[in-house]
C-alpha positions in Angstrom: 77.0 117.0 57.7 73.7 118.6 58.6 72.9 120.7 61.6 71.3 118.7 64.4 68.9 119.9 67.1 67.6 118.6 70.4 63.8 119.2 70.6 62.9 116.9 73.5 64.5 115.9 76.7 63.4 114.2 79.9 64.8 112.6 83.0 63.1 110.7 85.8 63.9 111.5 89.4 67.0 109.6 90.3 66.9 107.4 93.4 65.8 103.9 94.6 63.0 102.8 92.3 62.4 99.4 93.9 58.7 99.5 92.6 59.7 100.1 89.0 61.4 97.8 86.5 63.5 98.7 83.4 60.4 98.7 81.1 58.6 101.1 83.4 61.5 103.5 83.7 62.0 103.4 79.9 58.3 104.2 79.4 58.5 107.2 81.8 61.3 108.9 80.1 60.5 108.0 76.4 57.0 109.3 76.9 58.3 112.4 78.7 60.8 113.1 75.9 58.2 112.7 73.2 55.8 114.9 75.0 58.5 117.6 75.3 59.2 117.3 71.6 55.6 117.2 70.4 56.1 113.9 68.7 54.7 110.4 68.9 56.4 107.0 68.9 55.5 106.4 65.3 57.6 109.4 64.2 60.9 107.9 65.6 63.2 106.7 62.8 66.0 105.3 64.9 66.8 104.6 68.5 70.0 104.2 70.6 69.4 102.5 73.9 72.0 102.7 76.7 72.2 100.3 79.6 75.0 98.4 81.4 73.4 96.3 84.2 70.2 94.7 83.0 72.0 91.6 81.8 73.9 91.1 85.0 70.8 91.7 87.2 68.0 90.0 85.2 69.8 88.1 82.4 68.4 90.4 79.8 71.3 90.5 77.4 71.6 91.2 73.7 68.3 92.9 72.8 67.6 95.2 75.8 66.3 98.1 73.8 64.0 96.0 71.7 62.5 94.4 74.8 62.1 97.7 76.7 60.6 99.7 73.8 58.2 97.3 72.2 55.5 97.9 74.9 55.6 101.6 73.8 54.9 100.8 70.2 58.4 101.5 69.1 59.4 98.8 66.6 60.4 98.3 63.0 63.0 101.0 63.2 66.8 100.5 63.8 67.3 100.1 67.6 71.0 100.0 68.6 72.0 98.7 72.0 74.8 100.7 73.6 76.9 99.4 76.5 79.8 101.8 77.2 80.1 101.9 81.0 79.3 105.3 82.6 79.7 106.9 79.1 76.8 104.9 77.7 74.1 107.6 77.7 76.3 110.1 75.9 77.5 107.4 73.5 73.8 106.8 72.7 73.4 110.6 72.1 76.5 110.5 69.8 74.9 107.6 67.8 71.6 109.5 67.4 73.6 112.6 66.4 75.3 110.8 63.7 72.1 109.3 62.3 70.6 112.8 61.9 73.8 114.6 60.9 74.5 112.1 58.1 71.0 112.4 56.6 70.1 108.8 57.3 67.1 109.8 59.4 65.4 113.0 60.5 64.3 112.0 64.0 66.3 109.8 66.4 65.9 108.9 70.1 68.7 108.4 72.6 67.6 106.8 75.9 69.5 105.5 78.9 68.0 103.4 81.7 69.6 101.8 84.7 68.7 100.1 88.0 71.8 100.0 90.2 70.3 99.6 93.6 70.1 96.0 94.9 69.7 94.7 98.5 73.0 92.9 98.1 75.4 95.8 98.1 78.4 93.6 97.3 76.7 92.5 94.0 76.3 96.2 93.1 79.9 97.1 93.7 81.1 93.9 92.0 79.2 94.9 89.0 81.5 97.9 88.5 84.4 95.5 87.8 82.8 95.2 84.3 84.0 98.7 83.6 87.6 97.6 83.9 89.7 94.9 82.3 88.4 92.1 84.4 91.0 89.5 83.6 93.8 92.0 84.2 92.3 93.4 87.4 94.8 91.8 89.7 97.6 93.7 87.9 95.7 96.9 88.1 95.0 96.7 91.8 98.6 95.9 92.5 99.3 99.4 91.1 96.9 100.8 93.6 98.6 99.0 96.4 101.9 100.7 95.4 100.3 104.1 95.8 98.3 103.4 98.9 97.9 106.5 101.1 100.6 107.2 103.7 98.8 106.7 107.1 100.5 109.9 108.3 98.7 111.9 105.6 95.2 111.0 106.7 93.8 113.3 109.5 93.7 111.3 112.8 90.0 112.2 113.3 89.1 110.7 109.9 90.9 107.5 110.7 89.1 107.3 114.1 85.8 108.1 112.4 86.3 105.4 109.8 87.1 102.8 112.4 84.1 103.7 114.4 81.8 103.6 111.4 83.1 100.1 110.5 82.5 99.0 114.1 78.9 100.3 114.1 78.2 98.7 110.7 79.5 95.4 112.0 77.3 95.6 115.2 74.2 96.9 113.4 71.2 94.7 113.2 72.1 91.7 115.3 73.1 88.2 114.3 70.5 87.7 111.6 71.7 90.7 109.6 75.3 89.8 110.1 74.6 86.3 108.7 72.8 87.8 105.7 75.7 90.2 105.2 78.2 87.4 105.4 76.1 85.3 102.9 75.8 88.2 100.5 79.6 88.7 100.5 80.3 85.0 100.1 77.8 84.5 97.3 79.4 87.4 95.3 82.9 85.9 96.0 81.8 82.6 94.5 80.1 84.3 91.5 83.1 86.3 90.7 85.6 83.5 91.4 83.8 81.2 89.0 83.9 83.8 86.2 87.2 85.7 86.6 89.1 83.3 88.9 89.4 83.0 92.6 93.1 84.1 92.5 92.1 87.3 90.8 89.4 88.0 93.4 91.8 87.4 96.3 94.2 89.9 94.8 91.5 92.5 94.3 90.4 92.0 97.9 93.8 92.9 99.1 93.7 96.4 97.6 90.0 97.2 97.2 87.4 97.3 99.9 84.2 95.3 99.2 81.9 97.9 100.7 82.2 100.5 97.9 82.8 100.6 94.1 86.4 99.8 93.1 86.3 103.1 91.0 86.4 105.0 94.2 89.8 103.5 95.0 90.9 104.5 91.4 89.7 108.0 92.0 91.3 108.1 95.4 94.6 107.0 93.9 94.5 109.7 91.2 93.4 112.4 93.7 96.4 111.6 95.9 98.8 111.9 92.9 97.2 115.3 92.1 97.6 116.4 95.8 101.2 115.5 95.9 102.1 117.1 92.6 100.2 120.3 92.9 99.3 120.8 96.5 95.6 120.3 96.1 93.9 119.9 99.4 91.2 117.7 100.7 89.2 120.8 101.7 89.2 122.0 98.1 87.7 118.7 97.1 85.2 119.0 99.9 84.2 122.5 98.7 83.3 121.0 95.3 81.1 118.3 96.9 79.4 120.8 99.2 78.7 123.1 96.1 77.0 120.2 94.2 74.9 119.2 97.2 73.7 122.8 97.4 72.9 122.9 93.7 70.9 119.7 94.0 68.5 121.3 96.5 67.2 123.3 93.5 66.7 120.2 91.3 63.6 118.2 92.0 64.9 115.3 89.9 68.1 114.9 92.0 68.6 111.8 94.2 69.7 114.0 97.1 68.0 117.4 97.9 69.9 118.5 101.0 72.9 120.7 101.7 76.1 119.4 103.2 78.6 121.9 104.6 82.3 121.6 103.8 83.0 120.7 107.4 80.3 117.9 107.2 81.8 116.6 103.9 85.2 116.3 105.6 83.7 114.6 108.7 81.7 112.0 106.7 82.8 108.4 106.5 86.2 107.9 104.8 85.9 105.9 101.6 89.3 106.0 99.9 91.5 108.9 101.1 91.0 111.8 100.4 87.5 110.9 99.4 84.7 110.8 102.0 81.2 109.4 101.3 79.8 112.9 100.6 82.4 113.3 97.8 81.2 110.1 96.0 78.2 109.5 93.8 75.4 107.4 95.4 73.9 104.2 94.2 70.5 104.7 92.5 68.2 104.0 89.6 66.8 106.3 86.8 66.3 107.0 83.1 66.8 109.9 80.8 66.3 110.6 77.1 66.8 113.1 74.3 65.2 113.4 70.9 67.4 114.7 68.0 66.1 116.0 64.7 67.1 117.8 61.5 66.4 121.5 60.9 63.6 120.5 58.6 61.8 118.8 61.5 62.4 121.8 63.8 60.6 124.0 61.3 57.8 121.5 60.8 57.3 121.3 64.6 57.5 125.1 65.0 60.1 124.4 67.7 62.7 127.0 66.8 62.3 128.9 70.1 63.1 125.8 72.3 65.4 123.8 69.9 69.0 123.4 71.1 71.7 123.0 68.5 74.4 120.3 68.9 77.6 122.1 67.9 79.9 119.1 68.5 79.5 115.5 69.4 82.8 113.7 70.2 83.4 110.1 71.3 86.9 108.9 72.0 88.5 105.9 73.6 91.4 105.8 76.1 94.9 104.8 75.1 98.1 103.8 76.7 100.0 106.9 77.7 102.5 108.3 80.2 101.2 110.5 83.1 102.6 113.7 81.6 101.0 113.2 78.2 97.5 114.8 77.4 94.8 112.6 78.9 91.5 111.5 77.1 89.6 114.6 78.3 92.2 116.9 76.9 92.2 115.2 73.6 88.4 115.0 73.3 88.0 118.6 74.3 90.5 119.7 71.7 88.5 117.8 69.0 85.2 119.3 70.3 86.5 122.8 70.3 87.8 122.5 66.8 84.6 121.1 65.4 82.4 123.7 67.1 84.8 126.7 66.5 84.3 127.5 70.2 86.6 127.3 73.2 86.4 127.3 77.0 85.9 131.0 77.1 82.7 130.7 75.1 81.0 128.3 77.6 78.4 129.5 80.1 77.6 126.3 82.0 79.2 122.8 82.3 78.0 119.4 83.3 81.1 117.1 83.9 81.5 113.6 85.1 81.9 113.8 88.9 81.6 110.2 90.1 83.7 111.8 92.8 84.2 115.5 93.6 87.8 115.1 92.5 86.5 114.0 89.1 85.0 117.5 88.6 88.2 119.1 89.7 90.2 117.0 87.2 87.9 117.6 84.3 87.7 121.3 84.7 91.5 121.4 84.3 91.5 118.8 81.4 88.8 120.7 79.5 90.9 123.9 79.8 88.9 126.0 82.2 91.6 126.2 84.8 95.4 125.6 84.6 96.5 122.2 85.9 96.8 122.2 89.6 94.6 125.3 90.1 91.1 123.8 89.7 90.7 123.2 93.5 91.6 126.7 94.4 89.2 128.2 91.8 86.4 126.0 93.1 87.1 126.8 96.7 86.8 130.5 95.8 83.3 129.9 94.4 84.0 130.3 90.8 82.1 127.1 89.8 79.1 127.7 91.9 75.7 129.0 90.5 76.4 132.7 90.1 80.1 132.2 89.7 82.4 132.7 86.7 81.7 129.3 85.2 79.0 127.3 86.9 79.7 123.5 87.0 77.2 120.7 87.7 74.3 123.0 88.5 72.1 119.9 88.4 73.9 118.6 91.5 76.2 116.4 89.4 76.6 112.7 89.8 77.7 113.4 93.4 74.2 114.6 94.3 71.9 114.3 91.3 72.8 110.6 91.2 74.5 108.2 88.8 72.4 105.5 87.2 75.2 104.5 84.9 73.5 104.2 81.5 71.4 107.3 82.1 73.9 109.8 83.5 75.2 111.3 80.3 71.7 112.0 79.1 70.7 113.5 82.4 73.6 115.9 81.9 72.2 116.8 78.5 68.7 117.3 80.0 70.2 119.8 82.4 72.0 121.8 79.8 69.0 121.9 77.4 66.8 123.1 80.2 69.5 125.8 81.0 69.8 126.9 77.4 66.0 127.2 77.2 65.9 129.3 80.3 63.7 126.9 82.1 65.8 125.8 85.1 64.0 127.9 87.7 66.0 128.6 90.8 69.1 127.0 89.4 69.0 128.9 86.2 72.4 130.3 84.9 71.7 133.8 83.8 72.1 134.4 80.1 73.3 130.8 79.3 73.8 130.4 75.6 76.5 127.8 75.2 77.1 124.7 77.3 79.4 121.7 77.5 78.8 118.2 78.8 81.6 115.7 79.5 80.8 112.1 80.3 83.5 109.4 80.9 83.2 105.7 81.4 85.3 102.8 82.6 89.0 102.7 83.4 91.9 101.3 81.5 95.4 102.1 82.6 95.6 105.7 83.8 92.5 107.2 82.0 88.9 106.4 81.1 88.1 103.7 78.6 85.6 106.0 76.8 84.7 109.6 77.0 82.1 111.9 75.2 81.9 115.6 74.9 78.9 117.5 73.6 78.8 121.2 73.0 75.3 122.7 72.8 74.1 126.2 71.9 70.9 128.1 72.0 69.7 128.4 68.4 
């Protein structure tokens, strides 16, 4: 296997790009990545294109990458379409890495593009069902019902605030908006019912709210288990969310650019206890890319000073396991550390998959940075903040940078390459030389369906 380097990265600003389609977002990030690398489209020898929702939204199935890239003059080379839930972007990176490492090509592009925002929010949230076993969904949500939060555990003020927020949403906008809301919900119910079965949809509705992604209920369930087993507190999770909102104020590409105090995180609308809205990734659009090359190309480009080496690229799938067995993150991390001959103590900065703030807490433990049950306490003490012992999600993370599914993993890599180049400005981690990205996707049983880990180093 040959050494592989990243010489070009780019990400669009994440947010609601209602005026831009998939092709336009693709153009923006591919041109940006090529410009950063000093290459042109004709020099690309393979492409891995990540997307999850284009087919559901606009019926563009099967050949998404070919359709999106042809207007840019990218054709004739292998274009592989990747759909791997929230791990799609990092899976595309893994594919590009293998192309170059194997000697098959010298230049490969990984690109992820997603448009999540839609006027019909129920359609958006229903789309996330595709990241689970849709036909077995009723069985899965019954498990969630069994571990529903004890009402006595939820702070009274949060229960009151949730009820008041629901009342205001119901009253907002008058009869016309309420009729539109009702029609949107009904149309999605019919669409799902005709595809996965009305009985399944009814079972899902019993355990999962229609006004947010079902993954938030899964995260809430796992967070409650962690709290009961280890004594983790809601405030510790809120501290992680507050930290990432602060980080995002220094990232111009982040969807959110404002601070949220711990108290305001706790006071925000309850989504799935212990998770409030400020602890959960927003809905948004965006694109990101990375260009991977061989050492020969690095020398030809004269790019040694800014090239970042890929020390490990690992993709694993979930498996059936008991709760006390190593989870997918632990298994993938062990493999990545072995391949890179590095360990947690060698890392200077992390980007981990925080679709909720609890996700960050869990992953910092699974990756070996904190003992199990202690991640929340370490985060609350500030050890994962910029300037702390091991900065995590300095980009703002999914919680604040945003989470356009197919692009998120590559946005993590953009951040880490920027850090290792020393080009991150106000959010620069001093002396960063080695970095790790963890990106998970989907849910099967009690762990992610897919998960990637990439370890990068300066030079």
